[in-house]
Every structure is written in C-alpha cells, then in structure tokens.
N, C-alpha and C positions, 0 to 999 in steps of 0.2 A: 504495500499500500503506499503510495507517495504521499509524503507530508511536506508542508510549507507552513507559511506563517501563520494560516489561518487556524493552526493549531496551538499557537504559542500559549494563549491563555488555559487552555485546557492542560497542557504539558505543566505550565508555571504553577497551577494550584492543585494538580492531581493528587489527592490524597491529603492535601494539606488543609483545605476548608478556609483559607484565609486569602486576602487581596494579593494579586500578582505583583501590585506595584509595592508591597511592603514585605513580602516574606523573605525575600532573598536578603537584602541588607540587614533585617531584623536578624536573621540567622547568623550572618557573619559577625555582627556585633556581638552576638551572645557567644559565639565561640571563641571570639577574641578576649572576652571577658573573665574566662575559665582559667584559673592558673594551671601552668604546666605542674606535672608531678616534676619535682625536682629534689628528690631526696638525696640522690647522690651526685647530680650534675654529670652524668653520664649516660651511655647508651642503656646502661641497667635501669634507666627510668621509664623506658619503654615496655608497655605490657601487650600491645597489640598492632600489628601491621596489615592494613587493609588496602588491597590492591584492585583498583578498576581501570582495565585497559579497554578504551575505547577504540572506534575504527576511523581509520582513513583519513586523515588530516594533517597536513603539513604544519610546520612552526609559522611561516611566513602567512600561510593561509590564514591561520586564526588569529597570531598575535605579531605580525610584523608591524602593526601600527601601534603597539603597545609603547607606552613610555619607558624607556631606559633601557628595553633589550636590545641585542644586536638583531634589528630589524631593518626598517626600509631605510634609515638613516644611518646605515653603517659606514662610518668614515673610512674604513679599511676593507671594503669589499673587494674581491677579484675583478680584473679585467678581463672580457673574452679574447678569444684568440684574434679576432678582429680590430683589437683595441679598446672597443667600448666596454662600458661597464657591464656588469652582470645583468643589470635590470633590464637592458636592452636585448632580449632574447630574438634571434632572427627568426623569421618566418620562411616558408619556401618560395615565396614571391620575391625574396631580396629585400624586405621591409623588416619590421621588428614589431615586437608586442611588450608593451611596460606592464607592470602590474596594474591592476586596475580592480576598483571596488565592485563587488557582487553586490547589485542592486536586489535586496531581499524582498523588497515592497513591489516593484514592478517587473522583476522577472523571475525564472524558475532558478535562480542561484542556489536556492537550499537543496535542490534536489540534483544538482550536478555531479556526476561520477566520470571518472577518466580511466584509462589504461593504468594499471599498476602491476603488470607483470614483471618477471625478473628483467633485469636491465639489458641480460644479452651482452653483446661486445662492449668491453670497456672502451675500445676506440672511438664509439659513438658518443661516450659521454665524457672524455678525457678533457675535452674543453669546457664543459659544462653549459653549452649552448645548444643543446638537443631538446629543450624542454617544448616548444613549441613545435617543432617538427616530429617529434614522438607521441605528445601528449595533446595537442591542440591549443589553440589559443586560449580556452578556458583554463588551462593550466596555470594562468598569471591571476585569475580572480582571487581576491581576499575579502576577508570580514574585518569589522572594526567594532568599536566599544558599542557602538549603537545596536549592531547586529548580536553581540554575544556579551550581553550586560553582566549577565552573573558571572561568567567566567574571567571576564576583566576585574571585576570586583574581588573575586577570589584571589587574582594576582597582585591587586592592591594590597589585599591583607595579608597574604602568606608569601610564598616563595616560589618564584617560576624558575625553570632551568632553560637557558635560552643556549645550551649546547648538548642537547640530548636528543641523540640520534635513535633511528630503527636500526636492527641489527643488520638486514641486508637492504640493498635497493631491489626490492621484489614485494610480493604479496603477502597476505595476511599469515597465511599457513607457515610458512618458513620463519616469520617473524614470532609469531606466538610459541613456535617450537622453542626458540631461544628464549624467549620470556619464561618459560617454565621449566626448561632443563639446560640451558646455557648454549645449544647447538643447534643446528638443523641437521648435522650428519649428511650433508649433500642433499636434503630435501629441500627441493626448490617448486615443485607442483602444488596442487590440490589434493585434497583427502579422498576424493574419488568415492569407492564404496564403503569407506569408512564413517562417512557424513551419514546422518539420519535425516531425511527429507520426507515430509508427510506428502500424501497426494496433493494436497493445496500449495507444496512449494516451500513449506516452512521448516528451517532448519530447527530441529528440535534435541532436547536432552534425554528422552526416554529411553532408557537401557534397553528396554524390551523391544525396541525397534533397531537395535545391533544387528547388523549382518555378520553373523560368526561363521561363515563358510570359510574352508581351508584356505582359499586364494585371498579372501579379503584379510582374514586375520593374519595370514602371512606376511602381507605388505604393511602390516601397521609398524609404526615406531617402535622399536623395542630396545631403548636405552633407559637410564635411570633419569627420572624427574626429580625436581627438587622437593615436590610434594613426599615422594618416598623417603627421600633424606629427611625431612622433619618426622615423619612417621618412625623410622627407625631412631631417631632420637628423642624420642617422647615428648615432641613439641605439638601442639594442638593446631590442627588446620582444618579448613572447609572452604567448599565452592558453594557459593550462593548464586541459584538459578531457578528460572521457572522453566516450564515445559517448551515454551519458545525462549530459547537462548541464543538465537542467530548463528548456532553452531560453535560458538566463541569459547565454549569450554574443551581446551585442545588438550586435557587430560584423557579426555573419552577416546582419543583415537590412538592413546598408547595401549600396546598389548596388554600390558598388566593391569590395566583399567577396565578391560574387557573379557578377559577369559582367566580362567584358573590354569595352574601348571600343566594340568590335564587336555587343556583345550575346550573345556566346558565354559559355560556362562559364567561370569565372575559370581562368585558367591554373595548375596545380600549381606551376610555378616562380615564380609571382609572390610577392614578399614578403609581399603581403597574406595570402595562401594558407597559406604556409609557417609565417607567424606567428601569424596570427589564425584560421585554420580547421581546423589539423591536431589531430587526436586523439591522446592518450597511447598510446604504444606498445603493442600489443596489445588496445586497446579495441574492440569492434565491438558489434553488435547481438546477436551469439550469446552474449556474456557480460555483458551490461548488466543481466541480471536481477538484482535482489538485491545490486548493487555497493555495496562498503563504501567507495568512492573510493580502493581501494588503488593501481591503476593511474595515478590522477591524481597521487597523493603520491609514489608510486616516480618517476615521470618527473621531479617537482619535485626531489626529493631526488638524484636522480641528476645533475641539472644542478647542485645546490649543492655536492656533493661533489665533483664535476669542474671546479668553478669555471667553469661555462658559464652560470649564472643570468646572465639578462640583466638591464639596466640596469631595466626597468619590466616587471613581470609582473602580468596579470589572472588570476584563478583563478575558474572556474564549478564549483559543487559539483555532485555527483550529486542526483537528486530528493530521496532520502531524508536528504541530509545538508544541504540547503540551507534549512532551518528553516521552510520556508513551511507554515501549518498545511494539512494534518493532519500534518506531521513535525516531529520531536521537537527541542526546543531543544538535548537532550542530544547529539543526532547531531552538530548543528552544533559542540558544545563538542570533540567528538571529532577531526573533521577538521582544525578550527582547531588542536588540541594537536599531531596529527600533521605538520601543515606547519611548525608551529613547532619540533617536534623535529628536522625535517630540517635546517632552519636552524642550530639551535644544534649540531648535529654538526659543523659545519664553523665552529669560532670566528672563522676569519679573514672568512668571509663573513657570520656574524652581527654581527661587529663593526662592519659597515658597511651595514647592512640597515635599512629603516623597513618595518614591516609595518603596515597599517592595515585594521582590520576594522570593517566598518558595514553598515547594512540600507538596502535600497532604499526602502522605504516602510513605513508603520505599520501595513499591514493595515487593520483598522477599529479597532484597539485606542487608548484614550484616552490623551490627553496634555495635561496641565494648562497648558502653555505656549503661548498662541496664537502663530499664525504671522505674521511680519511680512509687509507688502505694500507694493508700489509703489504710490503714490497716483496714480490714473490721472486725477483732476480735482480742482478745489479743494472739491469738496463731500466729497471722500475724504481731503483732507489736503493736503500741500505737500512741496515737494522743492526743494532747491538745484540739481539735476539740470537740464540743458538737455534731456537725452533721456534716458528710463529704458530704452528698447529697445524694438524692434518687438513683440516676443514675451511682452512683460509683461503684456499684455492679451488676452484670448481672449473674444470675442462681449460685450464690455465687462465682463467679470469679470476682478478681479487674480489672476494666475496663480500667484505663488508669495509666500512659501515654502509648504512642507506642515508637518506637525508634526514634533517632534523624533523623532529616531531615535538607536539607540545608535552610539556611534563609538569604539573603543579604538586607541589609538595605541602601539603595541609596538614599542620599539627599543632599542638602547643609551644614546639621548640623551634617554628619556622615560621613566626609571626613578623611582620613588619612590611610587607609588599618588596622583599629582597630580590634580588637576581643572583642564581648561582650560575658561573659559566665555565665549570669544569666539564670535560667532555665526559658523556656518559653514553650509554646504550642499553638495550633491554636486560643485558648481563649484569648490569649495574645494580638493579633490584636485587638480584640473588646474592651479589657481593655485600649488599647491606644486610640482608637477613644473616649471612656468615659473621659479618662484625658483630651484630648485635648478639646472635648466639653465643659467640665466643667472648667478647667483652662485657656484654650485659648479663647473659646467663651462665656464663662459665662452662659452656660445652667445649669439648675438644675439638681443636681447628680440623684435625686430620677426618673425623667423624661426619663433620658438617660441611666440609668444603665441595662445591659444586665440582666435579672432577671433569664435568663436560667442556667448561669454558676454557677457550684456546690461551695459551700463552700470551699473544699477541694482544687479545682483548684486556686481559689483566693487567697488562701494561699500561695500555694507553688509556682505558676506561675506567672512571672512577669508580667508588662504592656508594656514593650519595650521601656520606656523611659530612661533606663539606656544606650541604644544604642546611643543616640544623646549628643551634646554638644552644647546646644542653648547658652550658656555664650560666648565660644570663638570659633564659628564656621568657621571662616575664618583663623585659624593659618596655619603653614605651613605644606604642605603635599607632597606626593612624584609628582614629576613631569614627571614621565616617566612610561610607561605601555608597557608590552610584546607585541610584533606583534602576530597577527595570523597567523597561517601556512596554506599552501594550501595544500590539501589532495589529495592523488592520489586516482583514481577511484577503487572501492572495491566493487565487489559482487560474490556471489555463493562461499564464504568461508566457512570453516568448523565452527563449534560451539567452543567458547574459552573452555579450560580444564587446569586445574593447571598444571604447569611444572612438568617435571618427576623430577627435583631437585628442591625442594622448598627451598625457603628462605624467612626471615622475609622482609616485606616491609620497605622502608627507606622513611622518612618524608623530605621534602625540608630544607635545613640546615639554621641556624641563618644568618641573614643578617651582613654584615662587620659594619653597624652602630648600631647592637644590635637587641634585639628582637623585634617584632611587639607592637605596644601601644595597651594596654588594657584598656576598659572601666572600670571606677570606678563602684564597684558592693555594694549593701547594705547589704553584709552579714558580721556577727560576729558569728562565731558558736564556741561552746564548747562541748567536750564530755570527760569525766573524768570515771576512773574506779578504784576501790580498791578490794582488796581481803579481804573478812571479816572473813575468816578463818574457814568458815562453808561450804566448798564446794560450795561456793556462789561467784561470782564476782558482786558487786554493780555499775551499770553504770548509769550515769546521763547525759543528753541530754540539753545543755542551748542555748538559740537563745538571745543573745544580740543585734542581728542586726535591719534592720529598715523592713524586709519583713519575710514571714514565710519560713520554712527550710523543706529539706525532706532529710532523711538520709536511707542508706540501710546497714544493718547489716548482715554480713557472718561469718561462723565459718568453718573452716577446719577440726575441730574435731566432728561435728554434720552433721547427714544427713537430718536433716529438715532446713528450712530456705531458701532463706534469709527471713530478717525481716525488715519490714518498718516502721520508726518513722517520724512523722510529729509535728513541734514545731511551734506555733505561734510567732510572733515577740513579745520578751519581755517576753516569758514565758520558762518553763524548764518542763523536765520529770526526776524525781530526783530518785535515788536509785532503778531502774530497776535491779530486782535481776534475775542473770542466774545461774542455777543450772548445776552442772557438776557430771557426774557417774564417771569417770576416775580419774587420778592421775593430769591431767593438763587440762589448759584451754587455749582457743586461740578465738579472735574475731578482726574481721577488720570492722571499720564504714566508709563509704564512703559518702562523701557530695558533695555540689556544688564546682566547680572549683578547682578541685583536693584536696578537703580537705579530710584527712585521719588521722584515730587514730586506731592503733593497739595494743592489749593487750596479752600476754601471760606469762605464768609461771606455777608453781607447786601449785595445789590446796591446798595441805596440808602446813601448815606454822609449821615449827620446833619449839618446845617450846623452849624459852629462846633465840630465834634468832632474826635476824634483820627483819623489817617491811619494804622493799623498796616499794616506792611508786614515782609517777611524776605527776606534774601538768604543764601545759603549759597556760600560760596567755600572752594575746596581750598588748604590749606597743605601742598603737597608735602613740603617739606624736613622738616617736623616730623610728617609722616603724620598731619595733622589737618584739621580745617575750622573756618572762621569763620562763626559765625551773627552777622549784622547786622541788629539790630531796629531799624526805622526808624518815625519818626513824622513824616517828612518832609510838608510840607503841611498837618500837623495844627494846631488851635488849643487843644487840651487835651492833657494829658499823659494817659498810658495805660500801664497794667501788663502786661506779657508775662510768661506762665510757659511754662517751657522742660521737658517731659518726656521722658525716654528711655525708648522702647517695649522696648528690649531688653537692653542690655548693663550694666546696674546704675550709670549716672551718676546722681547725685541730683537730684531735681526743684530748679528754681532759678527766682526770679521777680526781674524787673527794671522799675522805672519809667523810662520814657523821657519826656523832657519835649517840649513842642510843637516842631516843627521840627527836633529832633536825631534822632540815630542812637547806637546803642550796639553795638559789636563784641565778642562774646564766643568765646574761643580754646577748642577741645576738642581736646586730643591724645588720640589714639586707639590707642596702641600695645598696650594692654591688650585692645582687641577687634580687633587686627590691622589696623587701617584700616578697621573696619566702623562703620557709625552709623546711629542711626534714631530720629529726634526728632519729636514734635509740639509745635507752638507755638501757644498759644492768646493770646486778649488780653481784657481786660475791657471795651473798648471796643466789642465787638461779640460777643454770645454764640453766634454762628455762625461767627466768624472763626477759622480754624485753618490752619497749613500743616504738612505733614509731609513732612520730608526724610531719604532713606534710601538707602544705596548703600554703595561702597567707595573709598576712596582710592588710585588706582593711581600707585605710586611708580618704577615701572619694574625693582623687585626682585621676586623671589618672595615670596608672602605665605601667608595660610592661608584657607581656604574661611569663609564666615560661620559664626562659633561658635554661633548661635541654631540652625543645622541641626543636628537630632539630640537638641536638648534637648526637642522634641516641646511646646513651650509654646504653638505657634501653633495646636495642635489646639484647637477650641472643645469645652468640656465643658459638656454641658447634658444632665441626666438626672434621673431621680426616684427615690426610695427606696420610693416608695408608688404603684405603679401601679394599685392598688386602694385606697379609702379609704373606710370606714364614714361615713356623713353625721353630721358633727359632730366628726369627727377630722380632723387636719391632713393635707394634701398637700403633700410636701416635695420642693423642686427644688434641685438643685447646679448651679452655673454656674461658668465661668471665662472671661473675656474674652480674644478672640484678640489676637495682636499689633496693636498699631495701632488697637484698637476700645475701649480702657478709656474709660468716658465717664460720669458720675456720672448721666446721664438713660438709661443703659440699663435696661431695663425687662423683666419678665416678665408675660405676659398667658395668662389662661386662657380658652379660647373653646368655646363648646358645640360638638359634632359638626356639621360642614358649615358653620362659619363660619372664617374665616381672618383675620388682620391686614389691617385695611384694608376689609375687607368683613364689616361688622356688629360690634357692641359687644363687648368683652370682659366676660366674667362677672366676673371677679376680675382684679387686676392689682397690682403691686408694682414699685417701683425695685429695680434689683440694681446698686449703684453701685460695687461693690468690684472689684477684680482678680479675686476669686474668693470663694465664698460660697454661701449657701443662702437660700431664700425658703420660707416657710411660709404656706400660703393655709387659711384655716377653711372648712370646708366645710358649715357650718351652714344657710346660705341658698341652697345651692346643690340642685337637683332631682337625683334619681337619674337618671343618664345618663353617656354619654360625653362627654368632653372632650380638648381638645389644648392643651398649653401652648407657647408660643414665646418665645424668649430675643429681645429687639429692641433696636435701636439708636438711642441719642440722642432718646429721645421721637417716635421715628419708627417706620415699619413696616418697615425694613431687618431682614430676618431673620438674626440671628447663630447660632441654633441652633432645632432643634424642626421640625417637631410632635412633642412627645412626649406618646404617648397616655395617658390616666389615666382612670379610673370611679369613679363615684361609687355606692356601694351602700348597702343596709340590711340590719340584721340584729339581731334583739332577741326575748330570751325574753318570753313573754306575762305572765310573773311573776317576780319576783326570787328567790320561794321557792316549793317544792312539796313536798307530801307524797309520801313513798314510794309507789309504786303508781298515782299519779294522773297522766293523761294531761297531758303540757304542750305547748302550742304554741309554735312558733318561727316568727316573722313574716320574710319578706324580700321585699327588692325588688331588682332587678337591671337594668341596660340590656338593651333590646331585642337589642343585638349579642351580648350574653353568654347568651342565652338556649339552654338544651342540654336534651335530654330524659334526660341523664345527669350533668346536676348534682347535687349532693348535700350534704346537711346532716349533718356527723358530730357526735360528742359525746366529748369529751375530759376526763379530769381537768384540772382548774384548774392552770395552769401548764405544761402540756404542750401542745406545739403539732403540727399535723398534719405527719407524716413523721419526727418525732422520738419518736413513742410511738405504740401501737395506739388506735384508737377503740374505744370501747365500744357504742355502737349508731350507725345511722344510717338515714337516709330520702331519695330521690330529691326534689329541687325543680325540677319540669320547666317552670314558668311563669315569666313575668317577674316575678310578684309572687303572694304568697299566705303560706300556713302549711303546717308539717309538724307531725304529732303525734308526740312522742315518748314511747314508753314508760319510765316511771320505775322500772318494777318489779324491773329487774335493776340499778339503780344504787343503791350503797350510801349511806347518809347522807353527804352532803359536798359539796364545791364542785367546779362543772363548767362548761364552756366548749362552747359551740356555734359551728361554724365552716363556711361555707359555699364549696364547693369546685367547679372547674369540670371537667365533662366526663369523669368517672370518673379523675381525676387529683387531683393535690394542689396545683394552682396556686389559692392563696388568693383569694378574692373578697370576703369579708366575714369578720368576727369580731375578737376574740371576743365572744360575747354570753354574760354570764356569769350563773348562777343557781345555787341551792342547794337539795339534796334533803335533808328532814328526815325 
C-alpha cells in the first residue's frame, strides 16, 4: 500500500491519543528531563540496548540540510574527475543534476524508490560521479526539517552520527547480515525461498510459513549470529515484531533459527525460537492488514513497564512503518516516537537504556561522502594490516563500506544535540555490545567477541562509545524542540523532478549561540609529502591516534585512482612513492572528520633553487597547530604566503633562507580547533600545500563553524541571460573554500563547445573572492553561448555552464512621423525561435510586465522585420521589446524610437 502525507496525522497520533502538534516535542522534553543512571560513570550504567533498523535512506537524503553535520555545506567535499564539486552529478546528456528538495506536498516524493542493488564494478563508482546515470535524477532528492520534524527534533536533542555507513554498497539483505553477524560471507543477493511471503505479497514473520525443503534449508546462512553469542553468555535478548515485519528480522533466515540439528522444524521451546521468532501477542495474518504496529509497541511497552525489557532488543517494524519507499518517512517517525514514549513511561528503565536508530542501506539515494575501502592490492593503495579479512573482496571488487546512512544515538548519556563524526558501519553496533558486555558487565572478551567482523572493519570502524558521555551525562541540554507540522492530504501527484533552474542546496545556518557540540574523537592523523626531485612525490601516512584510520587519495592529473590507505593506531606508511609523467603533480588526501591534505607543484626542481616544503604538526595542549616552512636542501631563499581559507586568520608571508626552517604557531581556540590553510611559495608558481581538519584534545568541542555559513557554495550566475549585441553580459562569481586563486577565470563559449574542447569566444580573469565580470558583446555573433567559471588558468570547472544568448533588436529609424509604418528588425538564436515570439511597443521607461503594451506583432523567424502601425501612437518616445513564446521573458530590447 502506497503512503503519502495524507497519512501523517494518522501516523503521528497512532496509539497516542494526543495532538500531533504536541506529542513529539513533549516526549522529547520528558526524555531529556529524566537523569541518566550515573552510578559508575562508565558503560556499566547501561542496562538495555534497543536497536531499530529502518529501511533505505541515505544520510544526505534525510539530514544533508541539518545544522552542523557534514552535509550540503561540507567545506571539504571532494571534486569529481571533471573538476566540478561532488554536488554536480553528471547526467547522460552531458549536463548535471544538483541535490534538490523533494516536495512532499505537491509531488509523490514520499514514495520514490530507486535501484539499490550491489554496486557491481568498482570502476563505475571510483569517481563517485555515477549517481544520476546509475540511479536516475531522483537520486538527488532530499528532505529537510519541514518534512521530518520529529527526526530533526531528535537530532537537536540527542546525538547524530554523520560518518555512519552501511556495510556494503548494496541491498538490504547483505547489510542486515552484517548488522546481525558482522559479515555477509559473500552473500550479495536476496533471500529467495527463505522469505515468508503471503498470497497477498506481505513479508511475514510466521515460522509456520517457513519453507523447510532440503534445498531451501541448505541455502540458508549458516554462521554464528550475535544473538547466539548473547544466548551462550547468559545475556537476555529478544526480537519485537508483528506478523507483518516486512521480512526485516533476518535472524529468521539463518539455518539455526529455522531447524533443529536433525533438520526438523525448530522446536518452539528453543531459546532461538522463543526470543528470535515469536510474534507480538495477538498478531496474526488475520489482523495484519493496515497494521499501525500497535501490537508490537504494546508488547514492547508491556515489557518496559513490567521491568522485563531484555538487555538487548531488536525491533522489526511493519511494512508501512519501516520507511522503505514507497512508505512514508513520517510513519517511521510515528513508530519511533511510540517506542520512545514506552521507554520514557518508565523512568527507571529509560535512565539506563540506549536506543539506536539507523538505516540498513541508502536505497539509491545520493550521499556526497565516498565510501572507504580495504585496499585489495598495491594498485589500490596500501595498509599496515597483515590481513584485511576473507570477505572484504568479492570477485576482485572491494566490498565496503557503503554510502552513509542516518544513525541517531538516543539515550540519557547522549543528550545535547551533539554530532559524532567517527567512522562507523553496521558492525559498530556489535562492537558496542562487545565493549558494554566486557567493560560494563564483566564478560570474558574472548567469549563475547563477534568473530565474523573482518580485521579491516575492526581497524577503521569505531565501536560507538565515542557517541556517549558517561562521565557528565546530565549537563545542560536544549530545553526546546520544534513542533511537528500538520501536513495537507496529498495523493495522485506527479513524480518529483529537478527544478528547471537548479541551485545548490543550503544547509541550516549556525545557531546564534554557536555551532553544535561535537563528540571528542580518537583521531590524530598526519600526512606529509616531499618532492624528491626525481619525478616522484614521497607521501607518508601516520596515525598517532587511538584507533585505526582510513584515507582516500585523489589526483586531478591522473585517470586512475582513487587509492585507499588504512593505517592502524600507532603505525605509519612511510615514503610511499608517487610517480609523475608530466611536468606537475597534484594529490588530495581525505580522512575522517574533514581531514584534508593537498599537495601540488612542479615535478622538476631548478638546479640551485629553493626547496619549499611544509609540515603541519599538532599542538594538543594549546589546541593549535604548528606550520613549519622548510627550505632544507635549497640554495636560494624563498618566500611563503599563508592564506586562511575559512576562519578569518590574516594572511601572512615569511622569507625562509636556504637550508633553514621556520615554525609558525597558530592557536585555534576561536575556531574551536578547526583550521584550513593554503600555503604557496614564490619559488614555484604551482607549488601549494593545503592543510585542513580539527585538532582533537580529548575533550568535547564544536562542529566546524564553516558548516552552515554556506560560504562553500559556488556562486556563478548572470543577471543578463539575454543581451542585445553591443550590450554587456554580466556574470557574478564567488570562489568556493580553498579555490581562491588570482588565475581563476571566466570563459564564454559558443554553444556546443566546452572548456578544453575549442577556444573560448571571450574570457577574463576572476581573481577575487567574489565579484563580477562584464563581457562586451560587440564582436559576438547572434547565438547561444555558455559561460564557465574555471580554476587556476586551467579547465577545472568551478561553476557553470551558465547559458546566455546574444540577440539583436533595432528600429529602422530613430524617428518616424505618426501614421507612417515603421520596421523593427530582429535576430535571435535558432534555439529561441518560436511561432509565438512577439515584439511589443511600450512607452519609453515602461518595461514589459510593469505596464500595458500599446501594439504588437508576432516575430516568428530567426531574423527579420515586423511592421509597426504608428497611427495609434501619440507623438512621444517609445521602446520596442522582443519577448518569448506569448510570454514576458525578455529576449531583446529596448529598441528606442520617437513618433513625431
């Protein structure tokens, strides 16, 4: 059954009996008001972990517009192979699609579902530029606070993870296998005959419907789940589900949850059956149609109220409430709210409960952050690990991670609207259970370890503990939450499509009291590079942090790549040699939480010249960094210039003598430990180093204050989409973060030509942070043109194409006697020809649309003349305008004349 906003009010109040405009914020305020169990200030204070995994939404699709997260205003998002920012996803026609708001009121946006199969060839996705071509333009659709008010309110009140990825770039099935067992053991397809599907097409939980044929049973996954680990170690657990569970209890597909050792149907007395297969009391096929999940919530609430909630719970929502397209996100908000209300109703239970809400995979929805991968060979990168794990490769393709998906950590120890930016995937939940059972409950680590998690995932993906504050859980938190909106009924609406005029999305602005709080992270990353003078760049990756780190390396000068590097805590990869066949080099290294290092320069080093280099070191005690300018090995002095790309530090220049170094200390308290500097040198016009990221001190901080300023949005547009020959074409521009350069330029190209593919018709430097450029059209032929904003004297596109047209319109004479016909001559690009184009006459000083025309004639050809009857025009001054297709889009004018 398809759902839409017409159901929102029903979802919002289902089982609650209160107004939809008050239930959600009141619930959140009540949850925030209950103090955390803080008996020990450790993981031991946790009594229960509840896991709700919903369906098929990417992070940007849901939360790209949320204030403070690494979303649409990410100041260090990657560039695509064509040089454009990642937001400009190319389409098959040579254009692009930008992220656009899914209009849930006037379109069928709530029901859009896309291809979400296994990614296939890694080559398809290596540039992260295949989203539209592989998934359709609707991949770029997103929701915002107005569409998801309760989820945004939860994010404002608790902790959101903005670096949580699904485990593989693929469908529900393998991702849920990872979530329950730490692996998919090479399983990438659907469950086939293991599903229970009713005659009406409903995926259901009824064990009586299990297909126990030898062939189906033999095909079932047959490795240990973490539920079995819990059972073996005396940890209570349970699955909450109704008959309609959308098939999302994947424990039911494992062999041990279907049959006894002898192959007979699993005994009803088996703990695996009692905890993992039982349906909520009263739930059956007979009452499944149209279920609101009330029986599931009632069973959960009953256990909470009677202090029977197990230590670990998994929840499988009914079809209409699981958020899988075509089912409404608002339905998911409803069941989440009702489950949380059940917990809050027993403060003693809520005070020691962790509620984790996440999504199994991204469906086919775009997310701008590329997935880290295990390097399978030296051609893909390098790792300090001796073994990445048997299932990190599938037919020679790296398996994971997949794209980012939402994760909300809702608990008394994660209040405050914080953001946790440590890298996680679905196996992180199992790692969290491990740490809780060992550190909190005193279990033996060997006996509770999930043996299926690969060494690579254990290295790069965290255990979720950084998302909590057990020491100071009851400090101040926001006291208000936005109210939910009431949605108008919607049905039978068209599919959402990108707008005719695309603009980059805006992210919510920084709050008046400053950026969101950020969880302390266990990272301390270093990447250094040096030119060895032999057409090689030596790059070293160091990990001084407490956990493993993953890096992705890109080069705008090479067609291969990207490359993936994994460095265990306390280890390094030293002097990795990069060879260059051309005259220059360029590398960008991306790491966790906005870490970025960029290296560019000329390969050859002039004999007897300077040898510029830069080192960036952390000063943790002072929450700052040291930039060391080096001319070691140089024989001439050189002058370095340091530019701050983001946080308002004044530009500074320093001369460093041959053979010397100079260390500059930057305190970063004003930017909460965030930095973004570009360093250049007069010894090499191409030499530059960019260092950006955050200094981790072990204490809570703030998210990047650049996020929400929307300064990283590229501005490139025109105030003159049509210009009469001889009049100026005006273009406005603003350089994005890290791309300010005096050799940035704007090129105007005839239709059909692109930068690097044919000469520009006109060009001009655009050297400032923002400004405008005007082109004279006197030498241009009538026709269509496209303008591009380009980087550093090259063809890397920062913005564009912006379409413009040059037209002509002129009166045949400057003055005509009343009653004498007057010709108005015109010429238009072929693309703008219409049988309903028209030329109208207005009084001088009056523009079309602001006053009535006096007379008019159609102008149906690409060029020609129209005759204007002046007999009805009183003596005076007039203007002719040419307009498009019976409308008021101005293509040419004014052509001025006088009637005497």
